[in-house]
C-alpha positions in Angstrom: -40.2 21.9 -8.3 -38.3 25.2 -6.9 -38.5 27.8 -8.9 -38.5 28.1 -13.1 -36.3 26.1 -15.5 -33.7 28.4 -16.6 -32.3 27.8 -20.3 -28.9 27.3 -21.1 -26.3 29.7 -22.1 -25.3 27.7 -25.0 -25.8 28.0 -28.9 -29.8 27.1 -30.0 -29.9 24.1 -31.1 -31.0 23.2 -34.6 -32.3 20.7 -36.8 -29.9 18.6 -39.0 -32.2 17.8 -41.5 -35.3 20.3 -42.8 -36.2 17.6 -45.4 -39.9 16.9 -45.8 -40.4 19.3 -43.0 -43.0 22.8 -43.7 -41.6 25.5 -42.4 -44.3 25.6 -39.6 -43.0 22.4 -38.5 -39.3 23.1 -38.7 -40.0 25.8 -36.3 -42.0 24.4 -34.1 -39.3 21.4 -33.8 -36.8 23.7 -33.3 -39.0 25.9 -30.5 -39.5 22.3 -28.8 -35.7 21.8 -28.6 -34.8 24.6 -27.2 -37.7 24.9 -24.7 -36.2 24.5 -20.9 -39.6 23.4 -20.0 -39.9 20.7 -22.2 -36.4 19.2 -21.0 -37.1 20.1 -17.6 -41.0 18.1 -18.0 -38.7 15.2 -19.5 -36.6 15.2 -16.3 -39.1 15.5 -13.6 -41.6 13.0 -15.6 -44.0 14.9 -16.4 -46.4 14.1 -19.5 -45.9 17.5 -21.1 -44.3 20.9 -19.8 -48.0 22.8 -19.0 -47.4 20.3 -15.6 -44.7 23.8 -15.2 -48.1 25.7 -15.7 -50.4 24.6 -12.8 -46.9 24.5 -10.5 -46.6 27.7 -11.1 -49.8 29.3 -10.3 -49.8 26.8 -7.5 -46.8 28.4 -6.1 -48.6 31.2 -6.4 -52.3 31.0 -5.4 -52.2 27.5 -3.1 -54.9 25.9 -4.4 -53.9 22.2 -4.4 -54.2 21.5 -0.8 -53.4 18.0 1.1 -56.7 15.7 0.6 -58.7 17.9 -1.6 -60.6 16.4 -4.5 -60.0 17.9 -7.4 -61.5 17.8 -11.1 -58.9 17.9 -14.0 -60.9 18.7 -17.3 -59.8 18.0 -20.7 -57.0 16.1 -18.9 -55.2 14.6 -21.8 -51.9 13.6 -21.6 -52.0 14.4 -18.2 -49.2 16.9 -17.2 -52.1 18.8 -14.2 -53.2 15.4 -13.3 -49.5 14.4 -12.1 -49.4 17.9 -10.2 -52.5 17.6 -8.6 -51.7 13.9 -7.7 -48.3 15.6 -6.2 -49.7 18.3 -3.9 -52.9 16.6 -2.6 -51.1 13.6 -1.5 -52.4 10.2 -0.7 -55.7 11.7 1.5 -57.0 13.6 -1.6 -58.5 12.4 -5.0 -58.1 13.2 -8.8 -60.8 13.1 -11.1 -59.6 13.2 -15.0 -62.1 13.3 -17.5 -61.2 14.2 -21.4 -62.7 13.0 -24.9 -59.4 11.3 -25.8 -58.1 8.0 -23.7 -55.0 9.0 -21.5 -52.8 6.8 -20.1 -53.0 5.0 -16.9 -51.9 7.5 -13.6 -51.3 5.3 -10.4 -53.7 7.4 -8.0 -56.1 9.3 -10.5 -59.2 8.7 -11.8 -59.6 8.3 -15.4 -62.6 8.6 -17.5 -63.7 9.3 -20.8 -65.8 11.5 -22.0 -67.5 15.1 -23.0 -67.6 16.8 -20.1 -71.3 18.6 -21.9 -72.8 15.8 -21.5 -74.9 14.3 -18.2 -73.2 11.2 -18.3 -70.1 12.3 -18.2 -71.4 15.1 -15.4 -72.8 11.5 -13.2 -69.4 9.7 -13.7 -67.2 12.5 -12.2 -69.6 13.2 -9.2 -69.6 9.4 -8.6 -65.8 8.7 -8.7 -65.4 11.9 -6.3 -67.7 10.2 -3.8 -68.8 13.8 -2.9 -67.8 17.2 -4.1 -65.1 19.1 -5.8 -62.5 21.4 -4.1 -61.3 22.4 -7.3 -61.9 22.0 -10.9 -59.2 22.8 -13.7 -59.3 23.4 -17.1 -56.7 23.9 -19.2 -58.7 22.8 -22.4 -58.4 25.3 -25.5 -60.0 25.2 -28.7 -58.6 24.3 -32.2 -57.3 27.9 -33.1 -57.6 29.6 -36.2 -55.5 31.9 -36.7 -57.8 34.7 -36.5 -57.6 36.2 -33.0 -61.2 37.5 -32.4 -62.6 34.3 -33.5 -59.8 32.3 -31.3 -60.6 34.2 -28.4 -64.7 34.2 -28.5 -63.9 30.4 -28.7 -62.1 29.8 -25.8 -64.6 32.2 -23.9 -67.4 30.0 -25.1 -65.2 27.0 -23.5 -64.2 28.5 -20.1 -67.9 29.5 -19.3 -69.0 25.9 -20.0 -66.4 24.6 -17.8 -67.4 27.3 -15.1 -71.0 25.5 -15.9 -69.6 22.5 -15.0 -67.7 23.6 -12.0 -71.3 25.7 -10.5 -72.4 22.0 -10.5 -70.3 20.3 -8.8 -68.3 22.4 -6.6 -68.2 22.2 -2.6 -69.0 25.5 -0.9 -65.3 27.2 -0.8 -63.9 25.7 -3.6 -62.0 26.9 -6.2 -62.0 27.1 -10.2 -58.7 27.8 -12.6 -59.3 27.8 -16.6 -57.1 29.0 -19.2 -58.7 31.7 -21.4 -57.2 34.6 -24.0 -56.1 38.0 -23.6 -58.7 39.5 -25.9 -61.6 42.0 -24.3 -65.3 40.3 -24.3 -64.5 38.6 -21.5 -66.8 40.7 -18.7 -69.8 37.7 -19.1 -67.4 35.4 -17.7 -65.7 38.0 -15.4 -69.6 38.9 -14.0 -70.5 35.3 -13.5 -67.0 34.5 -11.6 -67.7 37.4 -9.5 -70.9 36.6 -8.3 -70.1 32.8 -7.1 -66.9 33.4 -5.7 -65.6 35.3 -3.3 -61.8 36.2 -5.1 -61.1 36.2 -8.8 -58.0 37.2 -10.4 -55.9 36.5 -13.5 -52.5 34.2 -13.8 -49.9 34.2 -16.5 -47.0 31.9 -15.3 -43.9 32.2 -16.7 -44.3 28.8 -17.9 -46.5 30.3 -20.7 -44.7 31.3 -24.0 -43.3 34.4 -24.9 -46.1 36.1 -27.3 -48.9 34.3 -26.3 -51.7 35.9 -25.2 -53.0 32.8 -23.1 -53.6 33.3 -19.0 -55.7 32.0 -16.3 -58.7 33.2 -14.5 -58.6 31.7 -10.9 -61.6 32.1 -9.1 -61.6 30.8 -4.9 -64.2 31.1 -2.3 -67.2 29.4 -4.3 -70.2 30.0 -2.6 -73.2 28.3 -3.7 -76.8 30.2 -5.5 -79.7 30.0 -3.5 
């Protein structure tokens, strides 16, 4: 896709009735109705608006190369998997893993399981038939509304995703994970800088305004030893 979706100039859409809905539910639905990325995702056939986050990250960093082997952790419902499939082409391979079952995606290998378990790691390795060139994680824990707690939770999840990536990546490979802006990222960043040639943060335009999410992008994997 060329450039981000743009909002129309018309009046914002409002729900005709709020009967039976909480205030939070009503606000969420109105936001969905007026979100240009939601409409663009529907038009493009993407399973989620989050697909555009990967589109925008890749347009900037160029991670998804033709023929690459990609692992998508926490892949459901499959928006990032769809983008990866499009960009690596038929010579590549995408392995998508999630705790939830996913509807089939032609060209992708879909696995159900917990990436922290040895059986899931073994299944990913078998599906890759080799090492991965890129590990993606758009995972986020359930939020509590307490910023410090939510930050610590997502950083812990990102570190677990990194631990998985270090086991399956090929030399020169890349890693992308969602994090929240906070202040206790030093441990993760130190690990990344130890194992990758370049580390940066990217906040794609598709991230909602006011959201603290951003993505850590590491390239040039250097195996230990």
